[in-house]
C-alpha atoms as a printed R data frame, in Angstrom:
    type eleno elety resid chain resno       x       y       z
1   ATOM     1    CA   UNK     A     1 138.961 122.805 106.938
2   ATOM     2    CA   UNK     A     2 141.304 125.545 105.703
3   ATOM     3    CA   UNK     A     3 142.252 123.534 102.604
4   ATOM     4    CA   UNK     A     4 138.663 122.605 101.843
5   ATOM     5    CA   UNK     A     5 137.393 126.168 102.390
6   ATOM     6    CA   UNK     A     6 140.252 127.700 100.415
7   ATOM     7    CA   UNK     A     7 141.375 130.050 103.183
8   ATOM     8    CA   UNK     A     8 144.353 130.312 105.501
9   ATOM     9    CA   UNK     A     9 144.178 128.769 108.960
10  ATOM    10    CA   UNK     A    10 144.596 132.259 110.397
11  ATOM    11    CA   UNK     A    11 141.495 133.323 108.460
12  ATOM    12    CA   UNK     A    12 139.482 130.562 110.105
13  ATOM    13    CA   UNK     A    13 140.749 131.700 113.495
14  ATOM    14    CA   UNK     A    14 139.791 135.276 112.665
15  ATOM    15    CA   UNK     A    15 136.304 134.263 111.513
16  ATOM    16    CA   UNK     A    16 135.942 132.270 114.707
17  ATOM    17    CA   UNK     A    17 137.020 135.244 116.844
18  ATOM    18    CA   UNK     A    18 134.251 137.288 115.178
19  ATOM    19    CA   UNK     A    19 131.671 134.583 115.849
20  ATOM    20    CA   UNK     A    20 131.132 133.773 112.180
21  ATOM    21    CA   UNK     A    21 132.026 130.100 112.707
22  ATOM    22    CA   UNK     A    22 132.571 127.815 115.683
23  ATOM    23    CA   UNK     A    23 135.048 125.054 116.435
24  ATOM    24    CA   UNK     A    24 135.744 122.590 119.186
25  ATOM    25    CA   UNK     A    25 138.971 121.134 120.526
26  ATOM    26    CA   UNK     A    26 140.121 117.535 120.408
27  ATOM    27    CA   UNK     A    27 141.879 115.958 123.403
28  ATOM    28    CA   UNK     A    28 145.126 116.824 121.571
29  ATOM    29    CA   UNK     A    29 143.958 120.477 121.543
30  ATOM    30    CA   UNK     A    30 143.438 120.588 117.751
31  ATOM    31    CA   UNK     A    31 140.597 122.705 116.405
32  ATOM    32    CA   UNK     A    32 137.844 120.901 114.580
33  ATOM    33    CA   UNK     A    33 135.026 122.409 112.578
34  ATOM    34    CA   UNK     A    34 131.649 120.992 111.703
35  ATOM    35    CA   UNK     A    35 131.286 120.474 107.953
36  ATOM    36    CA   UNK     A    36 128.375 122.931 107.985
37  ATOM    37    CA   UNK     A    37 130.948 125.631 108.678
38  ATOM    38    CA   UNK     A    38 132.092 125.269 105.060
39  ATOM    39    CA   UNK     A    39 128.868 126.898 103.878
40  ATOM    40    CA   UNK     A    40 129.285 129.706 106.410
41  ATOM    41    CA   UNK     A    41 132.856 130.337 105.227
42  ATOM    42    CA   UNK     A    42 131.638 130.315 101.616
43  ATOM    43    CA   UNK     A    43 128.974 132.916 102.458
44  ATOM    44    CA   UNK     A    44 131.586 135.072 104.194
45  ATOM    45    CA   UNK     A    45 133.986 134.884 101.247
46  ATOM    46    CA   UNK     A    46 131.317 135.729  98.675
47  ATOM    47    CA   UNK     A    47 130.056 138.619 100.809
48  ATOM    48    CA   UNK     A    48 133.593 139.962 101.187
49  ATOM    49    CA   UNK     A    49 134.061 139.775  97.422
50  ATOM    50    CA   UNK     A    50 130.971 141.966  97.076
51  ATOM    51    CA   UNK     A    51 132.283 144.447  99.638
52  ATOM    52    CA   UNK     A    52 129.825 143.573 102.379
53  ATOM    53    CA   UNK     A    53 131.373 144.344 105.776
54  ATOM    54    CA   UNK     A    54 131.938 141.411 108.124
55  ATOM    55    CA   UNK     A    55 129.648 143.003 110.725
56  ATOM    56    CA   UNK     A    56 126.782 142.758 108.224
57  ATOM    57    CA   UNK     A    57 127.763 139.203 107.357
58  ATOM    58    CA   UNK     A    58 127.676 138.314 111.048
59  ATOM    59    CA   UNK     A    59 124.211 139.841 111.428
60  ATOM    60    CA   UNK     A    60 122.962 137.543 108.685
61  ATOM    61    CA   UNK     A    61 124.820 134.441 109.894
62  ATOM    62    CA   UNK     A    62 123.521 135.019 113.427
63  ATOM    63    CA   UNK     A    63 120.086 134.150 112.011
64  ATOM    64    CA   UNK     A    64 121.329 130.728 110.888
65  ATOM    65    CA   UNK     A    65 121.803 128.098 113.601
66  ATOM    66    CA   UNK     A    66 125.312 126.706 114.130
67  ATOM    67    CA   UNK     A    67 125.785 123.099 115.113
68  ATOM    68    CA   UNK     A    68 122.291 122.110 114.005
69  ATOM    69    CA   UNK     A    69 120.695 121.068 110.771
70  ATOM    70    CA   UNK     A    70 120.145 124.106 108.574
71  ATOM    71    CA   UNK     A    71 117.446 123.950 105.978
72  ATOM    72    CA   UNK     A    72 116.633 125.946 102.885
73  ATOM    73    CA   UNK     A    73 114.086 128.022 104.811
74  ATOM    74    CA   UNK     A    74 116.780 129.035 107.331
75  ATOM    75    CA   UNK     A    75 119.055 130.327 104.559
76  ATOM    76    CA   UNK     A    76 116.184 132.052 102.754
77  ATOM    77    CA   UNK     A    77 115.120 133.880 105.917
78  ATOM    78    CA   UNK     A    78 118.684 134.940 106.677
79  ATOM    79    CA   UNK     A    79 119.381 136.105 103.125
80  ATOM    80    CA   UNK     A    80 116.228 138.219 103.060
81  ATOM    81    CA   UNK     A    81 118.168 140.804 105.082
82  ATOM    82    CA   UNK     A    82 120.482 141.341 102.103
83  ATOM    83    CA   UNK     A    83 117.896 141.557  99.353
84  ATOM    84    CA   UNK     A    84 117.129 145.267  99.766
85  ATOM    85    CA   UNK     A    85 120.813 146.118 100.207
86  ATOM    86    CA   UNK     A    86 121.790 144.151  97.101
87  ATOM    87    CA   UNK     A    87 119.023 145.870  95.110
88  ATOM    88    CA   UNK     A    88 120.276 149.274  96.343
89  ATOM    89    CA   UNK     A    89 123.869 148.450  95.385
90  ATOM    90    CA   UNK     A    90 122.806 147.201  91.970
91  ATOM    91    CA   UNK     A    91 120.928 150.451  91.307
92  ATOM    92    CA   UNK     A    92 123.968 152.479  92.352
93  ATOM    93    CA   UNK     A    93 126.286 150.409  90.177
94  ATOM    94    CA   UNK     A    94 123.987 150.884  87.195
95  ATOM    95    CA   UNK     A    95 123.950 154.620  87.828
96  ATOM    96    CA   UNK     A    96 127.744 154.655  88.117
97  ATOM    97    CA   UNK     A    97 128.093 152.707  84.871
98  ATOM    98    CA   UNK     A    98 125.901 155.280  83.147
99  ATOM    99    CA   UNK     A    99 127.907 158.203  84.523
100 ATOM   100    CA   UNK     A   100 131.453 156.950  84.046
101 ATOM   101    CA   UNK     A   101 131.872 158.989  80.888
102 ATOM   102    CA   UNK     A   102 130.078 162.055  82.293
103 ATOM   103    CA   UNK     A   103 130.620 164.459  85.136
104 ATOM   104    CA   UNK     A   104 129.700 163.042  88.510
105 ATOM   105    CA   UNK     A   105 129.673 166.537  89.977
106 ATOM   106    CA   UNK     A   106 133.061 166.320  91.637
107 ATOM   107    CA   UNK     A   107 134.178 169.879  91.003
108 ATOM   108    CA   UNK     A   108 137.269 168.677  89.146
109 ATOM   109    CA   UNK     A   109 136.868 171.382  86.474
110 ATOM   110    CA   UNK     A   110 137.609 168.919  83.715
111 ATOM   111    CA   UNK     A   111 138.058 170.784  80.443
112 ATOM   112    CA   UNK     A   112 136.006 168.125  78.647
113 ATOM   113    CA   UNK     A   113 132.955 167.742  80.853
114 ATOM   114    CA   UNK     A   114 132.650 170.296  83.621
115 ATOM   115    CA   UNK     A   115 132.016 173.296  81.395
116 ATOM   116    CA   UNK     A   116 129.068 171.342  80.026
117 ATOM   117    CA   UNK     A   117 127.733 169.692  83.177
118 ATOM   118    CA   UNK     A   118 129.031 171.901  85.985
119 ATOM   119    CA   UNK     A   119 129.664 175.396  84.606
120 ATOM   120    CA   UNK     A   120 131.636 177.605  86.968
121 ATOM   121    CA   UNK     A   121 131.946 174.656  89.378
122 ATOM   122    CA   UNK     A   122 128.457 175.429  90.702
123 ATOM   123    CA   UNK     A   123 128.328 172.044  92.439
124 ATOM   124    CA   UNK     A   124 131.381 173.002  94.496
125 ATOM   125    CA   UNK     A   125 129.138 175.397  96.456
126 ATOM   126    CA   UNK     A   126 127.131 172.392  97.670
127 ATOM   127    CA   UNK     A   127 130.131 170.794  99.357
128 ATOM   128    CA   UNK     A   128 133.193 168.679  98.654
129 ATOM   129    CA   UNK     A   129 133.414 165.452  96.721
130 ATOM   130    CA   UNK     A   130 131.290 163.965  93.945
131 ATOM   131    CA   UNK     A   131 128.029 165.795  94.673
132 ATOM   132    CA   UNK     A   132 125.783 164.090  92.156
133 ATOM   133    CA   UNK     A   133 127.092 160.694  93.162
134 ATOM   134    CA   UNK     A   134 126.833 161.222  96.931
135 ATOM   135    CA   UNK     A   135 123.327 162.590  96.514
136 ATOM   136    CA   UNK     A   136 122.395 159.489  94.504
137 ATOM   137    CA   UNK     A   137 123.806 157.262  97.235
138 ATOM   138    CA   UNK     A   138 121.901 159.202  99.909
139 ATOM   139    CA   UNK     A   139 118.693 159.058  97.850
140 ATOM   140    CA   UNK     A   140 119.102 155.299  97.373
141 ATOM   141    CA   UNK     A   141 119.733 154.787 101.095
142 ATOM   142    CA   UNK     A   142 116.562 156.728 101.935
143 ATOM   143    CA   UNK     A   143 114.359 154.728  99.595
């Protein structure tokens, strides 16, 4: 299973301890996994690549039956949970891409941008960190 899934054996054990996958033991006490666990591991790995926390992955995988036939409708229903979150992240990434060469309101007093976008570090009065960015994230979370 580890070879086929492209992960370490310890990773499978960890995923199992979190309830993301299940195994059973042979009479020789070897772990065995149902082949359907490959899809679950693939979902976990893709989600991790996208920065989705394992707790959120588990919430989605808990909607998909283990040890039973899983159909397209099961996966569609489970993935619906992520649609809004993925849309929110995409909007934030697009905003970030558009602001990478501009001030994000961090109060850094950059000689190039802050005098133009944040004169006198006015955003610093609103609190620490990248004010425009954190407000955008909060606005996106509220919508």
